[in-house]
C-alpha positions in Angstrom: -18.3 28.3 8.3 -21.5 27.8 6.3 -23.6 24.8 7.2 -23.5 23.0 3.9 -19.7 23.2 4.0 -19.5 22.1 7.6 -21.7 19.1 6.7 -19.6 18.1 3.7 -18.7 14.4 3.6 -15.0 15.2 3.7 -15.2 17.3 6.9 -17.6 14.8 8.5 -15.3 11.9 7.8 -12.4 13.9 9.3 -14.5 14.4 12.4 -15.3 10.7 12.5 -19.0 11.4 11.9 -21.4 9.3 9.8 -21.1 10.1 6.0 -23.4 9.3 3.1 -20.5 7.9 1.2 -16.7 7.8 1.6 -15.2 11.1 0.5 -12.3 11.1 -1.9 -9.6 13.5 -3.0 -6.1 13.0 -4.3 -2.8 14.4 -3.2 -1.3 16.3 -6.2 -4.7 16.1 -7.9 -3.9 19.5 -9.5 -0.8 19.4 -11.7 1.0 17.7 -14.4 -1.4 14.9 -15.1 -4.0 17.4 -16.3 -3.7 18.8 -19.9 -5.6 21.9 -18.8 -3.0 22.5 -16.1 -0.1 22.2 -18.6 -1.9 24.8 -20.8 -2.4 27.4 -18.1 1.1 26.9 -16.6 2.9 27.2 -19.9 5.7 29.7 -19.7 5.3 30.3 -16.0 7.6 28.9 -13.3 6.2 27.0 -10.3 7.1 29.7 -7.8 5.7 32.4 -10.0 2.4 30.5 -10.5 2.1 30.1 -6.7 2.3 33.9 -6.3 -0.6 34.6 -8.7 -3.9 34.2 -6.9 -6.0 34.0 -10.1 -3.8 31.3 -11.5 -3.7 29.4 -8.2 -7.5 29.5 -8.1 -7.9 28.2 -11.6 -5.4 25.3 -11.1 -6.9 24.4 -7.7 -10.4 24.2 -9.3 -9.4 22.1 -12.3 -9.5 18.7 -10.6 -12.7 19.5 -8.7 -14.4 20.2 -12.1 -12.9 17.1 -13.8 -13.1 14.5 -11.0 -15.9 15.6 -8.7 -13.7 15.1 -5.7 -15.0 16.0 -2.3 -12.3 18.5 -1.4 -9.9 20.8 -3.1 -6.3 21.3 -2.0 -4.6 24.6 -2.4 -2.2 24.7 -5.4 1.1 25.7 -3.8 4.4 24.2 -2.7 5.9 23.5 0.7 8.8 25.8 0.1 6.6 28.8 -0.6 6.8 30.2 3.0 10.6 29.7 3.0 10.9 31.8 -0.2 8.5 34.4 1.1 10.6 34.7 4.3 13.6 35.5 2.2 15.4 32.2 1.7 17.3 32.1 -1.7 15.6 29.0 -3.1 14.4 28.0 -6.5 12.4 25.0 -7.8 14.5 23.5 -10.6 12.5 21.5 -13.2 13.5 17.9 -13.0 15.3 18.3 -9.7 13.1 20.1 -7.1 13.8 22.7 -4.5 17.5 23.9 -4.6 18.8 26.2 -1.9 21.5 28.7 -2.9 23.2 28.7 0.5 22.4 25.6 2.6 21.8 26.1 6.3 24.4 24.0 8.2 25.6 25.9 11.2 24.4 28.2 14.0 25.3 31.3 12.2 23.3 30.3 9.2 20.3 29.6 11.4 20.6 33.0 13.1 20.6 34.7 9.8 17.2 33.2 8.8 14.6 36.0 8.7 11.2 35.6 10.4 8.0 35.1 8.3 5.2 37.6 8.7 1.7 36.7 7.6 1.7 39.7 5.3 4.6 38.1 3.3 2.2 35.3 2.2 -0.7 37.6 1.6 -0.9 36.3 -2.0 -1.7 32.9 -0.5 -4.5 34.3 1.6 -5.9 36.1 -1.4 -6.0 32.9 -3.4 -7.7 31.1 -0.5 -10.4 33.8 -0.4 -11.0 33.5 -4.1 -11.2 29.8 -3.9 -13.6 29.7 -1.0 -16.0 32.0 -3.0 -15.8 29.7 -6.0 -15.9 26.3 -4.2 -19.2 26.8 -2.3 -20.0 23.6 -0.4 -16.6 21.9 -1.4 -14.0 22.3 1.4 -10.6 23.7 0.7 -7.5 22.0 2.3 -4.6 24.2 3.1 -1.2 22.7 3.7 2.4 23.1 4.7 5.6 21.1 4.9 6.5 19.8 8.4 9.6 21.2 10.1 11.7 18.1 9.5 11.0 17.9 5.8 11.7 21.6 5.3 14.9 21.3 7.4 16.1 18.5 5.1 15.8 20.8 2.0 17.5 23.7 3.8 20.4 21.6 5.2 21.0 19.3 2.2 20.6 22.2 -0.2 18.1 20.2 -2.3 16.4 16.8 -2.5 18.4 14.0 -0.8 18.1 10.2 -0.8 19.9 9.6 2.6 19.5 13.0 4.4 23.1 12.5 5.7 23.8 16.2 6.3 20.5 16.6 8.0 21.0 13.7 10.4 24.6 14.8 11.0 23.3 18.2 12.2 20.5 16.6 14.2 22.8 14.2 16.0 25.9 16.2 16.2 24.7 19.8 17.0 21.5 19.6 19.0 21.5 23.3 19.9 21.6 24.3 16.2 19.1 21.7 15.3 16.7 23.0 18.0 17.2 26.6 16.8 16.5 25.6 13.2 13.4 23.6 14.2 12.1 26.5 16.3 12.4 28.8 13.2 10.7 26.3 10.9 7.9 25.7 13.4 7.2 29.4 13.6 7.2 29.7 9.8 5.0 26.7 9.2 2.5 27.7 11.9 2.3 31.2 10.4 1.7 29.8 6.9 -1.0 27.4 8.0 -2.8 30.0 10.1 -2.8 32.4 7.2 -4.6 29.8 5.1 -7.2 28.9 7.7 -7.9 32.5 8.6 -8.6 33.2 5.0 -11.1 30.4 4.8 -9.4 27.0 4.4 -11.6 24.3 6.0 -8.8 21.8 6.9 -5.0 21.6 6.8 -2.6 18.9 5.9 0.9 18.8 7.3 3.3 17.0 4.9 6.3 15.3 6.6 7.4 13.8 3.3 10.8 12.6 4.5 10.0 11.5 8.0 10.0 7.9 6.8 13.8 8.2 6.7 13.9 8.3 10.5 13.8 5.6 13.1 10.9 5.7 15.6 13.2 6.7 18.4 14.7 9.6 16.4 11.3 10.7 15.2 9.8 10.7 18.7 12.7 12.5 20.3 13.9 14.9 17.7 11.1 15.6 15.2 7.6 14.8 16.6 7.7 17.6 19.2 8.1 20.2 16.5 5.3 18.8 14.4 3.2 18.7 17.5 3.8 22.4 18.1 2.7 23.2 14.6 -0.5 21.2 14.9 -1.2 22.7 18.3 -0.5 26.1 16.8 -3.7 25.8 14.7 -5.8 23.9 17.1 -7.7 27.0 18.2 -9.0 27.5 14.7 -11.2 24.4 14.9 -10.4 22.8 11.5 -9.4 19.2 11.0 -5.6 18.6 10.9 -4.2 15.9 8.7 -0.7 14.5 9.2 1.0 12.6 6.3 4.4 11.1 5.5 5.8 8.7 3.1 7.3 5.4 4.3 6.0 6.2 7.8 4.4 2.8 8.7 6.5 2.5 11.8 5.7 6.1 12.8 2.0 6.1 12.5 1.2 6.0 16.2 3.7 8.7 16.9 2.4 10.9 14.1 -1.1 10.5 15.5 0.1 11.4 18.9 1.5 14.6 17.5 -2.0 16.0 17.5 -3.5 14.9 14.1 -7.2 14.5 13.7 -6.6 12.5 10.6 -3.5 10.3 9.9 -2.5 9.9 6.2 -1.3 6.4 5.4 0.9 5.6 2.4 0.3 2.5 0.4 2.7 0.3 2.3 0.5 -0.4 5.3 -3.1 -1.7 4.9 -5.6 0.6 6.4 -7.0 -1.9 8.9 -3.4 -2.4 10.2 -2.9 1.3 10.2 -6.0 1.7 12.3 -4.6 -0.7 14.9 -1.3 1.2 15.0 -2.9 4.7 15.2 -5.4 3.7 17.8 -8.8 5.2 18.6 -9.7 8.9 18.3 -8.4 9.4 14.7 -9.7 9.1 11.2 -7.5 7.7 8.4 -6.7 9.0 4.9 -5.5 6.8 2.0 -4.2 4.6 0.6 -4.4 3.2 -2.9 -0.9 2.8 -4.5 -0.7 5.6 -7.1 0.8 3.1 -9.6 -2.3 1.0 -9.5 -4.2 3.3 -11.9 -1.8 2.3 -14.7 -3.2 -1.2 -14.7 -6.3 -2.2 -16.7 -9.5 -1.2 -15.0 -10.4 -4.8 -14.3 -7.3 -4.8 -12.0 -7.8 -1.3 -10.6 -11.5 -1.7 -9.5 -10.9 -4.6 -7.1 -8.0 -2.8 -5.4 -10.1 0.3 -4.9 -12.8 -1.8 -3.3 -10.3 -3.5 -1.1 -9.0 -0.2 0.1 -12.5 0.9 0.9 -13.1 -2.4 2.8 -9.9 -2.0 4.8 -10.8 1.6 5.6 -13.9 0.4 7.4 -11.7 -0.5 10.3 -11.0 3.2 10.9 -13.3 5.5 12.8 -13.5 7.7 9.8 -12.0 7.2 6.3 -11.1 9.7 3.6 -10.2 7.8 0.4 -6.9 9.0 -1.2 -3.8 7.6 -2.9 -1.0 6.5 -0.7 1.2 9.3 -2.2 0.7 11.9 -4.9 -0.8 11.5 -8.4 2.0 10.4 -10.8 2.4 12.9 -13.6 1.7 10.4 -16.4 -1.5 9.2 -14.8 -4.6 9.1 -17.1 -7.1 11.6 -15.6 -10.0 9.5 -16.9 -9.0 6.6 -14.7 -8.9 8.9 -11.6 -12.4 10.1 -12.5 -13.6 6.4 -12.6 -11.9 5.8 -9.2 -13.9 8.7 -7.7 -17.2 7.4 -9.2 -16.5 3.9 -7.9 -15.6 5.1 -4.4 -18.8 7.1 -4.2 -21.1 4.5 -5.6 -19.6 1.5 -3.8 -19.5 3.2 -0.4 -23.0 4.7 -0.7 -24.4 1.3 -1.6 -22.4 -0.2 1.3 -23.8 2.2 3.8 -20.6 4.1 4.5 
């Protein structure tokens, strides 16, 4: 990795090293909130866009140009490796991922095909293009964690209560284990392909882990996320672990092997630092809805997030979830500027 990239504020913060200012990027920073995104995506489905390296490159670069963020995140979707492996799945506008034949028994799990890195070669091509364009700005690769992907496969689509997933997890441990083994292998292959093509960090999204109790997460889910994170440990890049509504799980998520623990907006960063314990940086955690308020209300909350983040051994400023599609991009640009200016003046 080139030296200026290795010394970027984002990677330094992930490694809990001194930084000239607090680095910032936003989950879902590329996407529907940007008019330039809507123009280039017009007439193209989400999954088709993810398979076109030139389009992925353009979309990933858009927020870097507009906001001056300290890291880019690959434009893709957590279901991309499932589709690449051969799962009959589509992303339905207004609904989300929908699986044609949900996976709910041992026979369905046995029928799942393995994923070879060559099947996501289009992702690796996009990463190589991006690395060449980004220069000293790091690129974050990502994947969905096994539990979250399992929820889509078992439920057949998005779910509020994950009742079928939990029924399988509790009622058929052997099938649950087989499914998680398959998903762990798929996710690890997907992440390794991105890093080997040049991604400087990875984020593991366990979006629905917050639906679990700490006991269930620790016994039935964390070991599989730990295998994924261990499966890229030899590549030497920071590993970020994030979930929504996971305040009670933060310590366990850190123990899964994360270098950086993403914190949603429900838990203050100073309290999150206590729950996570030493040896980890934190990422987060401004409420995404905050940016809809007048700037006079937004700015103090940004500064309060920065102040709370000082309790962590390293802090990457982010939202506590993804950018809301109707967000005004100009407000996000002001947030980036304020984070950089205030943290530089404050000596962090």
